[in-house]
Structures are given as C-alpha cells and as structure tokens.
PDB file of the backbone (N, CA, C, O) and the ligand in Angstrom, with CONECT records:
HET     ZN  A 101       1
ATOM      1  N   MET A   1       0.821  -1.210   0.000  1.00  0.00           N
ATOM      2  CA  MET A   1       0.000   0.000   0.000  1.00  0.00           C
ATOM      3  C   MET A   1       0.854   1.259   0.000  1.00  0.00           C
ATOM      4  O   MET A   1       0.464   2.284  -0.559  1.00  0.00           O
ATOM      5  N   ARG A   2       2.039   1.175   0.641  1.00  0.00           N
ATOM      6  CA  ARG A   2       2.927   2.337   0.705  1.00  0.00           C
ATOM      7  C   ARG A   2       3.405   2.744  -0.694  1.00  0.00           C
ATOM      8  O   ARG A   2       3.660   3.918  -0.959  1.00  0.00           O
ATOM      9  N   PHE A   3       3.520   1.759  -1.573  1.00  0.00           N
ATOM     10  CA  PHE A   3       3.956   2.010  -2.945  1.00  0.00           C
ATOM     11  C   PHE A   3       3.028   3.018  -3.634  1.00  0.00           C
ATOM     12  O   PHE A   3       3.485   3.894  -4.369  1.00  0.00           O
ATOM     13  N   LEU A   4       1.734   2.882  -3.388  1.00  0.00           N
ATOM     14  CA  LEU A   4       0.765   3.792  -4.003  1.00  0.00           C
ATOM     15  C   LEU A   4       0.967   5.224  -3.531  1.00  0.00           C
ATOM     16  O   LEU A   4       0.819   6.172  -4.303  1.00  0.00           O
ATOM     17  N   ILE A   5       1.310   5.372  -2.242  1.00  0.00           N
ATOM     18  CA  ILE A   5       1.555   6.716  -1.696  1.00  0.00           C
ATOM     19  C   ILE A   5       2.771   7.345  -2.381  1.00  0.00           C
ATOM     20  O   ILE A   5       2.738   8.513  -2.766  1.00  0.00           O
ATOM     21  N   TYR A   6       3.858   6.552  -2.530  1.00  0.00           N
ATOM     22  CA  TYR A   6       5.043   7.054  -3.224  1.00  0.00           C
ATOM     23  C   TYR A   6       4.704   7.440  -4.668  1.00  0.00           C
ATOM     24  O   TYR A   6       5.131   8.476  -5.178  1.00  0.00           O
ATOM     25  N   LEU A   7       3.935   6.582  -5.289  1.00  0.00           N
ATOM     26  CA  LEU A   7       3.530   6.835  -6.673  1.00  0.00           C
ATOM     27  C   LEU A   7       2.774   8.159  -6.763  1.00  0.00           C
ATOM     28  O   LEU A   7       2.983   8.951  -7.682  1.00  0.00           O
ATOM     29  N   PHE A   8       1.896   8.379  -5.794  1.00  0.00           N
ATOM     30  CA  PHE A   8       1.104   9.610  -5.749  1.00  0.00           C
ATOM     31  C   PHE A   8       2.008  10.826  -5.558  1.00  0.00           C
ATOM     32  O   PHE A   8       1.838  11.848  -6.222  1.00  0.00           O
ATOM     33  N   LEU A   9       2.985  10.702  -4.630  1.00  0.00           N
ATOM     34  CA  LEU A   9       3.919  11.810  -4.370  1.00  0.00           C
ATOM     35  C   LEU A   9       4.764  12.119  -5.601  1.00  0.00           C
ATOM     36  O   LEU A   9       5.016  13.281  -5.918  1.00  0.00           O
ATOM     37  N   VAL A  10       5.197  11.066  -6.290  1.00  0.00           N
ATOM     38  CA  VAL A  10       5.978  11.246  -7.522  1.00  0.00           C
ATOM     39  C   VAL A  10       5.132  11.961  -8.561  1.00  0.00           C
ATOM     40  O   VAL A  10       5.612  12.838  -9.279  1.00  0.00           O
ATOM     41  N   TYR A  11       3.874  11.575  -8.627  1.00  0.00           N
ATOM     42  CA  TYR A  11       2.963  12.203  -9.588  1.00  0.00           C
ATOM     43  C   TYR A  11       2.781  13.686  -9.271  1.00  0.00           C
ATOM     44  O   TYR A  11       2.805  14.517 -10.180  1.00  0.00           O
ATOM     45  N   ILE A  12       2.597  14.030  -7.989  1.00  0.00           N
ATOM     46  CA  ILE A  12       2.446  15.427  -7.557  1.00  0.00           C
ATOM     47  C   ILE A  12       3.715  16.225  -7.893  1.00  0.00           C
ATOM     48  O   ILE A  12       3.647  17.339  -8.412  1.00  0.00           O
ATOM     49  N   ALA A  13       4.885  15.618  -7.580  1.00  0.00           N
ATOM     50  CA  ALA A  13       6.162  16.277  -7.867  1.00  0.00           C
ATOM     51  C   ALA A  13       6.307  16.526  -9.365  1.00  0.00           C
ATOM     52  O   ALA A  13       6.768  17.583  -9.797  1.00  0.00           O
ATOM     53  N   TYR A  14       5.900  15.523 -10.145  1.00  0.00           N
ATOM     54  CA  TYR A  14       5.963  15.642 -11.598  1.00  0.00           C
ATOM     55  C   TYR A  14       5.095  16.802 -12.081  1.00  0.00           C
ATOM     56  O   TYR A  14       5.504  17.569 -12.953  1.00  0.00           O
ATOM     57  N   ARG A  15       3.902  16.926 -11.515  1.00  0.00           N
ATOM     58  CA  ARG A  15       2.993  18.017 -11.894  1.00  0.00           C
ATOM     59  C   ARG A  15       3.575  19.381 -11.531  1.00  0.00           C
ATOM     60  O   ARG A  15       3.488  20.334 -12.306  1.00  0.00           O
ATOM     61  N   ILE A  16       4.181  19.459 -10.318  1.00  0.00           N
ATOM     62  CA  ILE A  16       4.770  20.725  -9.855  1.00  0.00           C
ATOM     63  C   ILE A  16       5.932  21.126 -10.757  1.00  0.00           C
ATOM     64  O   ILE A  16       6.032  22.277 -11.181  1.00  0.00           O
ATOM     65  N   ILE A  17       6.820  20.152 -11.050  1.00  0.00           N
ATOM     66  CA  ILE A  17       7.988  20.438 -11.896  1.00  0.00           C
ATOM     67  C   ILE A  17       7.535  20.877 -13.285  1.00  0.00           C
ATOM     68  O   ILE A  17       8.085  21.817 -13.859  1.00  0.00           O
ATOM     69  N   ARG A  18       6.543  20.200 -13.812  1.00  0.00           N
ATOM     70  CA  ARG A  18       6.034  20.578 -15.138  1.00  0.00           C
ATOM     71  C   ARG A  18       5.500  21.994 -15.152  1.00  0.00           C
ATOM     72  O   ARG A  18       5.755  22.751 -16.088  1.00  0.00           O
ATOM     73  N   SER A  19       4.743  22.363 -14.091  1.00  0.00           N
ATOM     74  CA  SER A  19       4.181  23.717 -14.045  1.00  0.00           C
ATOM     75  C   SER A  19       5.276  24.763 -13.860  1.00  0.00           C
ATOM     76  O   SER A  19       5.142  25.892 -14.330  1.00  0.00           O
ATOM     77  N   LEU A  20       6.372  24.386 -13.169  1.00  0.00           N
ATOM     78  CA  LEU A  20       7.490  25.314 -13.003  1.00  0.00           C
ATOM     79  C   LEU A  20       8.254  25.501 -14.308  1.00  0.00           C
ATOM     80  O   LEU A  20       8.705  26.602 -14.624  1.00  0.00           O
ATOM     81  N   LEU A  21       8.395  24.413 -15.061  1.00  0.00           N
ATOM     82  CA  LEU A  21       9.124  24.482 -16.325  1.00  0.00           C
ATOM     83  C   LEU A  21       8.334  25.258 -17.380  1.00  0.00           C
ATOM     84  O   LEU A  21       8.912  25.939 -18.227  1.00  0.00           O
ATOM     85  N   ARG A  22       7.025  25.147 -17.317  1.00  0.00           N
ATOM     86  CA  ARG A  22       6.192  25.839 -18.302  1.00  0.00           C
ATOM     87  C   ARG A  22       5.147  26.680 -17.581  1.00  0.00           C
ATOM     88  O   ARG A  22       3.967  26.327 -17.571  1.00  0.00           O
ATOM     89  N   PRO A  23       5.576  27.806 -16.970  1.00  0.00           N
ATOM     90  CA  PRO A  23       4.637  28.608 -16.184  1.00  0.00           C
ATOM     91  C   PRO A  23       3.576  29.303 -17.033  1.00  0.00           C
ATOM     92  O   PRO A  23       2.479  29.591 -16.554  1.00  0.00           O
ATOM     93  N   LYS A  24       3.906  29.566 -18.277  1.00  0.00           N
ATOM     94  CA  LYS A  24       2.963  30.281 -19.142  1.00  0.00           C
ATOM     95  C   LYS A  24       2.621  29.450 -20.359  1.00  0.00           C
ATOM     96  O   LYS A  24       3.421  28.642 -20.831  1.00  0.00           O
ATOM     97  N   ARG A  25       1.437  29.662 -20.848  1.00  0.00           N
ATOM     98  CA  ARG A  25       1.073  29.050 -22.121  1.00  0.00           C
ATOM     99  C   ARG A  25       1.836  29.730 -23.236  1.00  0.00           C
ATOM    100  O   ARG A  25       2.095  30.932 -23.188  1.00  0.00           O
ATOM    101  N   GLU A  26       2.187  28.959 -24.227  1.00  0.00           N
ATOM    102  CA  GLU A  26       2.891  29.537 -25.359  1.00  0.00           C
ATOM    103  C   GLU A  26       1.977  30.498 -26.108  1.00  0.00           C
ATOM    104  O   GLU A  26       0.830  30.188 -26.429  1.00  0.00           O
ATOM    105  N   ILE A  27       2.534  31.676 -26.371  1.00  0.00           N
ATOM    106  CA  ILE A  27       1.752  32.687 -27.074  1.00  0.00           C
ATOM    107  C   ILE A  27       2.144  32.669 -28.542  1.00  0.00           C
ATOM    108  O   ILE A  27       3.275  32.997 -28.900  1.00  0.00           O
ATOM    109  N   SER A  28       1.209  32.288 -29.372  1.00  0.00           N
ATOM    110  CA  SER A  28       1.470  32.289 -30.802  1.00  0.00           C
ATOM    111  C   SER A  28       1.037  33.635 -31.384  1.00  0.00           C
ATOM    112  O   SER A  28       0.128  34.275 -30.855  1.00  0.00           O
ATOM    113  N   PRO A  29       1.677  34.062 -32.457  1.00  0.00           N
ATOM    114  CA  PRO A  29       1.306  35.354 -33.048  1.00  0.00           C
ATOM    115  C   PRO A  29      -0.164  35.384 -33.451  1.00  0.00           C
ATOM    116  O   PRO A  29      -0.683  34.421 -34.013  1.00  0.00           O
ATOM    117  N   GLY A  30      -0.820  36.487 -33.160  1.00  0.00           N
ATOM    118  CA  GLY A  30      -2.227  36.598 -33.517  1.00  0.00           C
ATOM    119  C   GLY A  30      -3.149  36.090 -32.429  1.00  0.00           C
ATOM    120  O   GLY A  30      -4.364  36.266 -32.515  1.00  0.00           O
ATOM    121  N   ASP A  31      -2.592  35.464 -31.410  1.00  0.00           N
ATOM    122  CA  ASP A  31      -3.404  34.988 -30.297  1.00  0.00           C
ATOM    123  C   ASP A  31      -2.921  35.684 -29.022  1.00  0.00           C
ATOM    124  O   ASP A  31      -2.201  35.096 -28.215  1.00  0.00           O
ATOM    125  N   VAL A  32      -3.316  36.906 -28.859  1.00  0.00           N
ATOM    126  CA  VAL A  32      -2.865  37.701 -27.724  1.00  0.00           C
ATOM    127  C   VAL A  32      -3.725  37.371 -26.507  1.00  0.00           C
ATOM    128  O   VAL A  32      -4.951  37.475 -26.539  1.00  0.00           O
ATOM    129  N   ILE A  33      -3.052  36.974 -25.443  1.00  0.00           N
ATOM    130  CA  ILE A  33      -3.767  36.611 -24.216  1.00  0.00           C
ATOM    131  C   ILE A  33      -3.848  37.827 -23.294  1.00  0.00           C
ATOM    132  O   ILE A  33      -2.884  38.579 -23.152  1.00  0.00           O
ATOM    133  N   ASP A  34      -4.995  38.005 -22.682  1.00  0.00           N
ATOM    134  CA  ASP A  34      -5.200  39.047 -21.680  1.00  0.00           C
ATOM    135  C   ASP A  34      -5.190  40.466 -22.254  1.00  0.00           C
ATOM    136  O   ASP A  34      -4.948  41.422 -21.517  1.00  0.00           O
ATOM    137  N   GLU A  35      -5.444  40.616 -23.537  1.00  0.00           N
ATOM    138  CA  GLU A  35      -5.618  41.960 -24.060  1.00  0.00           C
ATOM    139  C   GLU A  35      -7.019  42.424 -23.681  1.00  0.00           C
ATOM    140  O   GLU A  35      -8.007  41.757 -23.988  1.00  0.00           O
ATOM    141  N   MET A  36      -7.094  43.560 -23.019  1.00  0.00           N
ATOM    142  CA  MET A  36      -8.374  44.021 -22.510  1.00  0.00           C
ATOM    143  C   MET A  36      -8.976  45.080 -23.435  1.00  0.00           C
ATOM    144  O   MET A  36      -8.275  45.961 -23.935  1.00  0.00           O
ATOM    145  N   VAL A  37     -10.264  44.977 -23.647  1.00  0.00           N
ATOM    146  CA  VAL A  37     -10.980  45.983 -24.423  1.00  0.00           C
ATOM    147  C   VAL A  37     -12.093  46.552 -23.554  1.00  0.00           C
ATOM    148  O   VAL A  37     -12.603  45.884 -22.654  1.00  0.00           O
ATOM    149  N   LYS A  38     -12.459  47.798 -23.839  1.00  0.00           N
ATOM    150  CA  LYS A  38     -13.460  48.471 -23.018  1.00  0.00           C
ATOM    151  C   LYS A  38     -14.840  48.308 -23.616  1.00  0.00           C
ATOM    152  O   LYS A  38     -15.030  48.470 -24.821  1.00  0.00           O
ATOM    153  N   CYS A  39     -15.804  47.985 -22.767  1.00  0.00           N
ATOM    154  CA  CYS A  39     -17.195  47.911 -23.181  1.00  0.00           C
ATOM    155  C   CYS A  39     -17.656  49.327 -23.534  1.00  0.00           C
ATOM    156  O   CYS A  39     -17.496  50.254 -22.740  1.00  0.00           O
ATOM    157  N   SER A  40     -18.226  49.488 -24.725  1.00  0.00           N
ATOM    158  CA  SER A  40     -18.638  50.820 -25.179  1.00  0.00           C
ATOM    159  C   SER A  40     -19.834  51.349 -24.394  1.00  0.00           C
ATOM    160  O   SER A  40     -20.102  52.551 -24.414  1.00  0.00           O
ATOM    161  N   PHE A  41     -20.548  50.474 -23.708  1.00  0.00           N
ATOM    162  CA  PHE A  41     -21.737  50.921 -22.970  1.00  0.00           C
ATOM    163  C   PHE A  41     -21.419  51.214 -21.506  1.00  0.00           C
ATOM    164  O   PHE A  41     -21.630  52.338 -21.050  1.00  0.00           O
ATOM    165  N   CYS A  42     -20.923  50.243 -20.768  1.00  0.00           N
ATOM    166  CA  CYS A  42     -20.723  50.422 -19.327  1.00  0.00           C
ATOM    167  C   CYS A  42     -19.266  50.688 -18.950  1.00  0.00           C
ATOM    168  O   CYS A  42     -18.962  50.904 -17.777  1.00  0.00           O
ATOM    169  N   GLU A  43     -18.350  50.675 -19.950  1.00  0.00           N
ATOM    170  CA  GLU A  43     -16.937  51.002 -19.759  1.00  0.00           C
ATOM    171  C   GLU A  43     -16.209  50.017 -18.842  1.00  0.00           C
ATOM    172  O   GLU A  43     -15.231  50.375 -18.186  1.00  0.00           O
ATOM    173  N   THR A  44     -16.689  48.792 -18.804  1.00  0.00           N
ATOM    174  CA  THR A  44     -15.992  47.727 -18.089  1.00  0.00           C
ATOM    175  C   THR A  44     -14.963  47.108 -19.023  1.00  0.00           C
ATOM    176  O   THR A  44     -15.222  46.936 -20.214  1.00  0.00           O
ATOM    177  N   TYR A  45     -13.804  46.776 -18.484  1.00  0.00           N
ATOM    178  CA  TYR A  45     -12.782  46.123 -19.302  1.00  0.00           C
ATOM    179  C   TYR A  45     -13.005  44.617 -19.313  1.00  0.00           C
ATOM    180  O   TYR A  45     -13.181  43.993 -18.267  1.00  0.00           O
ATOM    181  N   VAL A  46     -12.993  44.048 -20.506  1.00  0.00           N
ATOM    182  CA  VAL A  46     -13.172  42.608 -20.666  1.00  0.00           C
ATOM    183  C   VAL A  46     -12.080  42.066 -21.587  1.00  0.00           C
ATOM    184  O   VAL A  46     -11.596  42.789 -22.458  1.00  0.00           O
ATOM    185  N   PRO A  47     -11.681  40.785 -21.406  1.00  0.00           N
ATOM    186  CA  PRO A  47     -10.707  40.190 -22.329  1.00  0.00           C
ATOM    187  C   PRO A  47     -11.263  40.190 -23.748  1.00  0.00           C
ATOM    188  O   PRO A  47     -12.440  39.905 -23.971  1.00  0.00           O
ATOM    189  N   ARG A  48     -10.392  40.515 -24.706  1.00  0.00           N
ATOM    190  CA  ARG A  48     -10.839  40.640 -26.094  1.00  0.00           C
ATOM    191  C   ARG A  48     -11.555  39.384 -26.586  1.00  0.00           C
ATOM    192  O   ARG A  48     -12.548  39.466 -27.310  1.00  0.00           O
ATOM    193  N   ARG A  49     -11.036  38.215 -26.183  1.00  0.00           N
ATOM    194  CA  ARG A  49     -11.617  36.963 -26.675  1.00  0.00           C
ATOM    195  C   ARG A  49     -13.025  36.726 -26.122  1.00  0.00           C
ATOM    196  O   ARG A  49     -13.803  35.963 -26.695  1.00  0.00           O
ATOM    197  N   GLU A  50     -13.347  37.390 -25.000  1.00  0.00           N
ATOM    198  CA  GLU A  50     -14.676  37.215 -24.416  1.00  0.00           C
ATOM    199  C   GLU A  50     -15.614  38.363 -24.760  1.00  0.00           C
ATOM    200  O   GLU A  50     -16.804  38.320 -24.446  1.00  0.00           O
ATOM    201  N   ALA A  51     -15.066  39.397 -25.412  1.00  0.00           N
ATOM    202  CA  ALA A  51     -15.886  40.564 -25.724  1.00  0.00           C
ATOM    203  C   ALA A  51     -16.899  40.244 -26.824  1.00  0.00           C
ATOM    204  O   ALA A  51     -16.645  39.423 -27.705  1.00  0.00           O
ATOM    205  N   ILE A  52     -18.051  40.912 -26.749  1.00  0.00           N
ATOM    206  CA  ILE A  52     -19.073  40.802 -27.781  1.00  0.00           C
ATOM    207  C   ILE A  52     -18.779  41.883 -28.818  1.00  0.00           C
ATOM    208  O   ILE A  52     -18.723  43.067 -28.488  1.00  0.00           O
ATOM    209  N   LYS A  53     -18.595  41.475 -30.063  1.00  0.00           N
ATOM    210  CA  LYS A  53     -18.273  42.448 -31.109  1.00  0.00           C
ATOM    211  C   LYS A  53     -19.520  42.767 -31.919  1.00  0.00           C
ATOM    212  O   LYS A  53     -20.203  41.873 -32.417  1.00  0.00           O
ATOM    213  N   ARG A  54     -19.800  44.058 -32.041  1.00  0.00           N
ATOM    214  CA  ARG A  54     -20.960  44.505 -32.818  1.00  0.00           C
ATOM    215  C   ARG A  54     -20.544  45.717 -33.643  1.00  0.00           C
ATOM    216  O   ARG A  54     -19.710  46.519 -33.222  1.00  0.00           O
ATOM    217  N   ILE A  55     -21.132  45.829 -34.806  1.00  0.00           N
ATOM    218  CA  ILE A  55     -20.942  47.032 -35.620  1.00  0.00           C
ATOM    219  C   ILE A  55     -22.112  47.961 -35.300  1.00  0.00           C
ATOM    220  O   ILE A  55     -23.262  47.666 -35.625  1.00  0.00           O
ATOM    221  N   VAL A  56     -21.805  49.066 -34.671  1.00  0.00           N
ATOM    222  CA  VAL A  56     -22.848  50.046 -34.332  1.00  0.00           C
ATOM    223  C   VAL A  56     -22.495  51.362 -35.019  1.00  0.00           C
ATOM    224  O   VAL A  56     -21.410  51.907 -34.816  1.00  0.00           O
ATOM    225  N   GLY A  57     -23.409  51.859 -35.822  1.00  0.00           N
ATOM    226  CA  GLY A  57     -23.143  53.101 -36.552  1.00  0.00           C
ATOM    227  C   GLY A  57     -21.909  53.005 -37.424  1.00  0.00           C
ATOM    228  O   GLY A  57     -21.108  53.938 -37.484  1.00  0.00           O
ATOM    229  N   ARG A  58     -21.750  51.860 -38.112  1.00  0.00           N
ATOM    230  CA  ARG A  58     -20.638  51.587 -39.040  1.00  0.00           C
ATOM    231  C   ARG A  58     -19.283  51.465 -38.343  1.00  0.00           C
ATOM    232  O   ARG A  58     -18.259  51.344 -39.015  1.00  0.00           O
ATOM    233  N   GLU A  59     -19.256  51.497 -37.003  1.00  0.00           N
ATOM    234  CA  GLU A  59     -17.996  51.335 -36.285  1.00  0.00           C
ATOM    235  C   GLU A  59     -18.020  50.043 -35.481  1.00  0.00           C
ATOM    236  O   GLU A  59     -19.010  49.753 -34.810  1.00  0.00           O
ATOM    237  N   PRO A  60     -16.942  49.261 -35.540  1.00  0.00           N
ATOM    238  CA  PRO A  60     -16.898  48.052 -34.699  1.00  0.00           C
ATOM    239  C   PRO A  60     -16.730  48.429 -33.225  1.00  0.00           C
ATOM    240  O   PRO A  60     -15.867  49.232 -32.872  1.00  0.00           O
ATOM    241  N   ARG A  61     -17.554  47.847 -32.391  1.00  0.00           N
ATOM    242  CA  ARG A  61     -17.521  48.145 -30.958  1.00  0.00           C
ATOM    243  C   ARG A  61     -17.394  46.856 -30.169  1.00  0.00           C
ATOM    244  O   ARG A  61     -17.816  45.790 -30.620  1.00  0.00           O
ATOM    245  N   ASN A  62     -16.808  46.967 -28.987  1.00  0.00           N
ATOM    246  CA  ASN A  62     -16.687  45.814 -28.094  1.00  0.00           C
ATOM    247  C   ASN A  62     -17.578  46.015 -26.876  1.00  0.00           C
ATOM    248  O   ASN A  62     -17.680  47.115 -26.332  1.00  0.00           O
ATOM    249  N   PHE A  63     -18.219  44.926 -26.463  1.00  0.00           N
ATOM    250  CA  PHE A  63     -19.101  44.988 -25.294  1.00  0.00           C
ATOM    251  C   PHE A  63     -18.793  43.836 -24.351  1.00  0.00           C
ATOM    252  O   PHE A  63     -18.272  42.796 -24.756  1.00  0.00           O
ATOM    253  N   CYS A  64     -19.132  44.051 -23.067  1.00  0.00           N
ATOM    254  CA  CYS A  64     -18.876  43.000 -22.078  1.00  0.00           C
ATOM    255  C   CYS A  64     -19.945  41.921 -22.151  1.00  0.00           C
ATOM    256  O   CYS A  64     -19.705  40.785 -21.743  1.00  0.00           O
ATOM    257  N   SER A  65     -21.120  42.261 -22.665  1.00  0.00           N
ATOM    258  CA  SER A  65     -22.208  41.285 -22.715  1.00  0.00           C
ATOM    259  C   SER A  65     -23.176  41.634 -23.837  1.00  0.00           C
ATOM    260  O   SER A  65     -23.164  42.748 -24.361  1.00  0.00           O
ATOM    261  N   GLU A  66     -24.012  40.670 -24.197  1.00  0.00           N
ATOM    262  CA  GLU A  66     -25.057  40.886 -25.204  1.00  0.00           C
ATOM    263  C   GLU A  66     -25.999  42.003 -24.742  1.00  0.00           C
ATOM    264  O   GLU A  66     -26.453  42.816 -25.547  1.00  0.00           O
ATOM    265  N   ALA A  67     -26.283  42.030 -23.447  1.00  0.00           N
ATOM    266  CA  ALA A  67     -27.195  43.031 -22.888  1.00  0.00           C
ATOM    267  C   ALA A  67     -26.664  44.437 -23.139  1.00  0.00           C
ATOM    268  O   ALA A  67     -27.418  45.320 -23.548  1.00  0.00           O
ATOM    269  N   CYS A  68     -25.368  44.653 -22.896  1.00  0.00           N
ATOM    270  CA  CYS A  68     -24.760  45.963 -23.118  1.00  0.00           C
ATOM    271  C   CYS A  68     -24.792  46.318 -24.604  1.00  0.00           C
ATOM    272  O   CYS A  68     -25.058  47.464 -24.964  1.00  0.00           O
ATOM    273  N   ALA A  69     -24.522  45.336 -25.463  1.00  0.00           N
ATOM    274  CA  ALA A  69     -24.548  45.564 -26.910  1.00  0.00           C
ATOM    275  C   ALA A  69     -25.933  46.012 -27.350  1.00  0.00           C
ATOM    276  O   ALA A  69     -26.069  46.943 -28.144  1.00  0.00           O
ATOM    277  N   ASP A  70     -26.976  45.336 -26.825  1.00  0.00           N
ATOM    278  CA  ASP A  70     -28.352  45.696 -27.170  1.00  0.00           C
ATOM    279  C   ASP A  70     -28.703  47.092 -26.665  1.00  0.00           C
ATOM    280  O   ASP A  70     -29.310  47.888 -27.382  1.00  0.00           O
ATOM    281  N   LYS A  71     -28.316  47.380 -25.424  1.00  0.00           N
ATOM    282  CA  LYS A  71     -28.618  48.696 -24.840  1.00  0.00           C
ATOM    283  C   LYS A  71     -27.924  49.806 -25.630  1.00  0.00           C
ATOM    284  O   LYS A  71     -28.511  50.854 -25.903  1.00  0.00           O
ATOM    285  N   TYR A  72     -26.652  49.553 -25.995  1.00  0.00           N
ATOM    286  CA  TYR A  72     -25.891  50.566 -26.727  1.00  0.00           C
ATOM    287  C   TYR A  72     -26.507  50.796 -28.108  1.00  0.00           C
ATOM    288  O   TYR A  72     -26.645  51.937 -28.549  1.00  0.00           O
ATOM    289  N   ALA A  73     -26.875  49.704 -28.789  1.00  0.00           N
ATOM    290  CA  ALA A  73     -27.490  49.802 -30.118  1.00  0.00           C
ATOM    291  C   ALA A  73     -28.808  50.580 -30.034  1.00  0.00           C
ATOM    292  O   ALA A  73     -29.106  51.407 -30.897  1.00  0.00           O
ATOM    293  N   ARG A  74     -29.594  50.305 -28.981  1.00  0.00           N
ATOM    294  CA  ARG A  74     -30.875  50.985 -28.788  1.00  0.00           C
ATOM    295  C   ARG A  74     -30.648  52.481 -28.508  1.00  0.00           C
ATOM    296  O   ARG A  74     -31.368  53.342 -29.011  1.00  0.00           O
ATOM    297  N   LEU A  75     -29.626  52.757 -27.691  1.00  0.00           N
ATOM    298  CA  LEU A  75     -29.287  54.146 -27.350  1.00  0.00           C
ATOM    299  C   LEU A  75     -28.888  54.919 -28.603  1.00  0.00           C
ATOM    300  O   LEU A  75     -29.317  56.051 -28.822  1.00  0.00           O
ATOM    301  N   ARG A  76     -28.044  54.265 -29.426  1.00  0.00           N
ATOM    302  CA  ARG A  76     -27.576  54.899 -30.660  1.00  0.00           C
ATOM    303  C   ARG A  76     -28.738  55.131 -31.627  1.00  0.00           C
ATOM    304  O   ARG A  76     -28.876  56.223 -32.178  1.00  0.00           O
ATOM    305  N   SER A  77     -29.565  54.117 -31.835  1.00  0.00           N
ATOM    306  CA  SER A  77     -30.683  54.244 -32.764  1.00  0.00           C
ATOM    307  C   SER A  77     -31.689  55.267 -32.238  1.00  0.00           C
ATOM    308  O   SER A  77     -32.307  55.999 -33.011  1.00  0.00           O
ATOM    309  N   GLY A  78     -31.845  55.310 -30.907  1.00  0.00           N
ATOM    310  CA  GLY A  78     -32.755  56.282 -30.290  1.00  0.00           C
ATOM    311  C   GLY A  78     -32.295  57.705 -30.525  1.00  0.00           C
ATOM    312  O   GLY A  78     -33.091  58.571 -30.889  1.00  0.00           O
ATOM    313  N   SER A  79     -30.984  57.953 -30.313  1.00  0.00           N
ATOM    314  CA  SER A  79     -30.457  59.321 -30.481  1.00  0.00           C
ATOM    315  C   SER A  79     -30.453  59.726 -31.953  1.00  0.00           C
ATOM    316  O   SER A  79     -30.610  60.902 -32.279  1.00  0.00           O
ATOM    317  N   GLU A  80     -30.269  58.730 -32.855  1.00  0.00           N
ATOM    318  CA  GLU A  80     -30.283  59.058 -34.279  1.00  0.00           C
ATOM    319  C   GLU A  80     -31.672  59.457 -34.749  1.00  0.00           C
ATOM    320  O   GLU A  80     -31.815  60.362 -35.570  1.00  0.00           O
ATOM    321  N   THR A  81     -32.701  58.783 -34.230  1.00  0.00           N
ATOM    322  CA  THR A  81     -34.071  59.144 -34.628  1.00  0.00           C
ATOM    323  C   THR A  81     -34.464  60.501 -34.042  1.00  0.00           C
ATOM    324  O   THR A  81     -35.243  61.238 -34.646  1.00  0.00           O
ATOM    325  N   ASP A  82     -33.918  60.836 -32.852  1.00  0.00           N
ATOM    326  CA  ASP A  82     -34.176  62.142 -32.262  1.00  0.00           C
ATOM    327  C   ASP A  82     -33.639  63.280 -33.146  1.00  0.00           C
ATOM    328  O   ASP A  82     -34.260  64.333 -33.292  1.00  0.00           O
ATOM    329  N   GLN A  83     -32.445  63.018 -33.736  1.00  0.00           N
ATOM    330  CA  GLN A  83     -31.826  64.046 -34.583  1.00  0.00           C
ATOM    331  C   GLN A  83     -32.620  64.263 -35.879  1.00  0.00           C
ATOM    332  O   GLN A  83     -32.568  65.337 -36.479  1.00  0.00           O
ATOM    333  N   ASN A  84     -33.350  63.230 -36.295  1.00  0.00           N
ATOM    334  CA  ASN A  84     -34.078  63.327 -37.556  1.00  0.00           C
ATOM    335  C   ASN A  84     -35.433  64.026 -37.428  1.00  0.00           C
ATOM    336  O   ASN A  84     -36.181  64.104 -38.402  1.00  0.00           O
ATOM    337  N   GLU A  85     -35.745  64.519 -36.270  1.00  0.00           N
ATOM    338  CA  GLU A  85     -37.068  65.135 -36.090  1.00  0.00           C
ATOM    339  C   GLU A  85     -37.244  66.413 -36.927  1.00  0.00           C
ATOM    340  O   GLU A  85     -38.302  67.041 -36.881  1.00  0.00           O
TER     341      GLU A  85
HETATM  342 ZN    ZN A 101     -20.910  46.488 -20.617  1.00  0.00          ZN2+
END
C-alpha cells in the first residue's frame, strides 16, 4: 500500500515540476492573451476573446455582454431618430 503513496507523491512532484518548467502558455502570433478591451456601454474592461463584437453606426464596438450591446445599439438608434425630427 505504501507504494501507491510514493507513486502519488511522484505524480504530484511531476505536476509541480512541469508547471514550473512551463509557467505560461505559449503565445502564438495573432493569439494575444489578456488583451483588454473596453465595453462601449458600461466602460468595463473585458478580455478581447470574451468581448461581444458589434458594428454600431458603421464602427466596430466591443461589449462585455449581449445586454450591453443591445442597450448601446438601442441608445444609438434612439439618439439618431431624435436628430431626424
Ligand atoms: Zn458592458
């Protein structure tokens, strides 16, 4: 039974050494990790890969959520119709 404990400890040590040898994921060109973009509606910073991308008023915008994208689009369309009065 003691053999299993040693095996487990060796496995843990192996995992620790591996994580020390490779502390970061390899960053390939075009795959930028942790680049933050600002939500155009609530101004919260979100990782680019998780941001919701929408074209609003012919400009690409980033949002933290679908809800913010919808609110921003509604706000923009609302203000545009006001100007057309
Ligand atoms: Zn937002």
